[in-house]
C-alpha positions in Angstrom: 0.0 0.0 0.0 1.3 3.4 -0.9 2.0 6.1 1.8 -0.8 8.3 0.4 -3.3 5.5 0.7 -2.1 4.7 4.2 -2.5 8.3 5.2 -6.0 8.4 3.9 -6.9 5.3 5.8 -5.3 6.6 9.0 -7.4 9.7 8.6 -10.6 7.7 8.2 -9.7 5.5 11.2 -8.9 8.5 13.3 -12.1 10.2 12.4 -13.9 7.1 13.9 -11.6 7.0 16.9 -10.3 3.5 15.9 -13.5 2.2 17.2 -14.3 -1.4 16.1 -18.0 -0.7 16.5 -17.6 1.9 13.7 -16.5 -0.7 11.1 -19.5 -0.1 8.9 -19.0 3.7 8.9 -15.2 3.2 8.2 -16.0 0.9 5.3 -18.5 3.4 3.9 -15.8 6.1 4.0 -13.3 3.9 2.3 -15.7 2.9 -0.4 -16.7 6.5 -0.8 -13.1 7.3 -1.5 -12.2 4.3 -3.7 -15.7 3.2 -5.1 -14.9 -0.3 -3.6 -13.2 -1.9 -0.7 -9.6 -2.9 -1.7 -8.5 -6.2 -0.1 -5.3 -4.7 1.2 -7.1 -1.9 2.9 -9.5 -4.3 4.7 -6.5 -6.2 6.0 -5.0 -3.0 7.2 -8.2 -1.9 8.9 -8.5 -5.2 10.7 -5.0 -4.9 12.1 -5.5 -1.3 13.2 -8.9 -2.0 14.8 -7.5 -5.2 16.4 -10.3 -7.4 14.9 -10.0 -10.5 12.8 -9.9 -10.1 9.0 -12.8 -12.7 9.0 -15.0 -10.3 10.9 -14.0 -7.4 8.5 -14.7 -9.6 5.4 -17.9 -10.8 7.0 -19.3 -7.2 7.3 -18.0 -6.4 3.7 -19.8 -9.3 2.2 -23.0 -9.3 4.3 -24.0 -5.8 3.1 -25.0 -5.5 -0.5 -23.9 -1.9 -0.8 -20.3 -2.9 -0.2 -18.2 -4.1 -3.2 -14.9 -6.0 -3.2 -14.7 -5.3 -6.9 -13.5 -2.1 -8.5 -16.3 -0.1 -10.0 -16.5 2.7 -12.6 -16.7 6.4 -11.9 -20.4 6.2 -12.8 -22.2 3.3 -11.1 -25.5 2.7 -12.9 -28.1 0.6 -11.1 -31.0 -0.5 -13.1 -34.1 -1.5 -11.0 -35.6 -4.9 -12.0 -38.2 -5.0 -9.1 -41.7 -5.9 -10.0 -43.0 -2.4 -10.8 -39.9 -1.6 -13.0 -39.9 -5.0 -14.6 -43.6 -4.7 -15.6 -42.8 -1.2 -17.0 -40.1 -2.7 -19.2 -36.8 -2.3 -17.3 -35.2 -5.2 -19.3 -34.9 -3.2 -22.5 -33.4 -0.3 -20.5 -30.7 -2.6 -19.0 -30.0 -4.2 -22.4 -29.5 -0.7 -23.9 -27.0 0.3 -21.1 -25.1 -3.0 -21.7 -25.1 -2.6 -25.5 -24.0 1.0 -25.5 -21.3 0.4 -23.0 -20.2 -3.1 -24.2 -20.6 -4.6 -20.7 -22.4 -7.7 -19.4 -23.7 -9.2 -16.1 -20.4 -11.1 -15.9 -18.2 -8.0 -16.9 -20.2 -5.0 -15.6 -17.4 -2.4 -15.8 -16.0 -0.7 -18.8 -12.2 -1.1 -19.3 -11.7 2.6 -18.9 -13.3 2.3 -15.5 -15.8 5.0 -16.3 -19.1 2.9 -16.1 -20.4 0.0 -14.1 -23.9 -1.3 -14.8 -25.7 -3.4 -12.2 -29.1 -4.6 -11.6 -30.9 -4.3 -8.2 -34.1 -5.8 -6.8 -35.7 -2.5 -5.8 -34.6 1.1 -5.6 -37.7 2.1 -3.7 -39.0 4.5 -6.3 -41.8 2.3 -7.7 -44.0 5.2 -8.5 -41.3 6.5 -10.9 -40.8 3.2 -12.7 -38.8 2.2 -14.6 -35.9 3.8 -12.8 -32.2 3.7 -12.7 -29.7 5.5 -10.5 -26.3 7.0 -11.4 -24.2 7.3 -8.3 -27.4 7.3 -6.2 -29.1 10.1 -8.3 -32.5 8.8 -9.5 -33.5 8.9 -13.1 -37.3 8.2 -13.4 -39.4 7.0 -16.3 -36.4 5.6 -18.2 -36.7 4.5 -21.8 -33.9 3.2 -24.2 -33.8 6.6 -25.8 -33.3 8.3 -22.4 -30.5 5.7 -21.8 -28.6 7.0 -25.0 -29.1 10.6 -23.8 -27.9 9.9 -20.3 -24.8 8.0 -21.5 -24.0 10.9 -23.9 -24.3 13.4 -21.0 -22.2 11.4 -18.7 -19.4 10.9 -21.3 -19.4 14.6 -22.0 -19.2 15.4 -18.3 -16.3 13.0 -18.0 -14.5 14.5 -20.9 -14.8 18.0 -19.5 -13.4 16.9 -16.1 -10.2 15.6 -17.7 
């Protein structure tokens, strides 16, 4: 682990007073910084909190919001709950995957810009079909809106570089 990463981790741990009961908040902060939970960082956290790696990994794998896999800058979650499914969320998911050349088994673009996932429910059934991009809700999606959204996100990413 690089010194810069170790310093960031130490700051996160200090912010939570090295308290093992704050492990979820610590992991949320790490994932907020890196968009996933890198294995070496979880090992480091276990040592610094004086808890077993098994306990840390148990928490990381129990909660669906935590990821041990690297994700793209834009994490797109397509709802496939009942309300969204009935209102045709599958063509929306297929459009994202086709445009970005990703799949269920390979959900992240090689440039680490996009990750496309499905979720059981986003809790926005009245807005179905919905997707989120980094937790920002996009209601009443259609394949056409998917194309517009991807174009906007690519343009935004280009302007940031």
